[in-house]
C-alpha positions in Angstrom: -37.4 132.1 -86.7 -38.0 129.6 -89.5 -40.6 126.9 -89.7 -38.3 123.9 -89.9 -38.7 122.4 -86.4 -35.5 123.9 -84.9 -35.6 126.1 -81.9 -34.3 129.7 -82.0 -31.2 128.5 -80.1 -30.6 125.8 -82.7 -30.9 128.2 -85.5 -28.7 130.8 -83.9 -26.0 128.3 -82.9 -25.8 129.3 -79.2 -28.1 129.2 -76.2 -29.6 132.4 -74.8 -27.5 131.7 -71.6 -24.3 131.6 -73.8 -25.2 134.8 -75.6 -26.0 136.6 -72.3 -22.6 135.4 -71.0 -20.9 136.9 -74.1 -22.7 140.2 -73.6 -21.7 140.4 -70.0 -18.2 139.3 -70.7 -17.7 142.1 -73.2 -19.4 144.7 -70.9 -16.7 143.9 -68.3 -14.1 144.7 -71.0 -12.2 141.4 -70.4 -9.6 140.1 -72.8 -11.1 137.6 -75.3 -7.7 136.0 -76.0 -7.9 133.5 -73.2 -11.3 132.0 -74.1 -11.9 128.3 -74.6 -12.9 127.0 -78.0 -16.7 127.0 -77.4 -16.5 130.4 -75.8 -14.7 131.8 -78.9 -17.5 130.4 -81.1 -20.2 131.9 -78.9 -18.3 135.3 -78.8 -18.0 135.3 -82.6 -21.7 134.6 -83.0 -22.7 137.2 -80.5 -20.5 139.9 -82.1 -21.8 139.1 -85.6 -25.4 139.3 -84.4 -24.7 142.4 -82.5 -23.1 144.2 -85.4 -25.9 143.1 -87.8 -28.6 144.5 -85.5 -27.0 147.8 -84.3 -29.4 149.7 -86.5 -32.2 148.5 -84.2 -30.4 149.8 -81.1 -29.6 153.3 -82.3 -32.0 156.1 -81.8 -33.9 157.3 -84.8 -32.4 160.5 -86.2 -34.6 163.5 -85.7 -34.4 166.7 -87.6 -35.0 169.7 -85.4 -36.4 172.8 -87.2 -36.2 176.0 -85.3 -39.0 178.4 -86.2 -38.3 182.0 -85.4 -41.0 184.5 -85.1 -40.2 187.9 -86.5 -42.1 191.0 -85.3 
């Protein structure tokens, strides 16, 4: 990400394994109230990153123009 010697995981603040855990945990629609402290931190990081990048996951809007031939 940045050229300061840190890994991606260091810069994000969570490992890819932790982020994948958060993604899977939320996909199973489990309650996040019973998480341990580190899990809460990872969940918050994942949700923040996910919200910030939603525009990359949504399809590009397409305008459909219907052309009618008239006889």
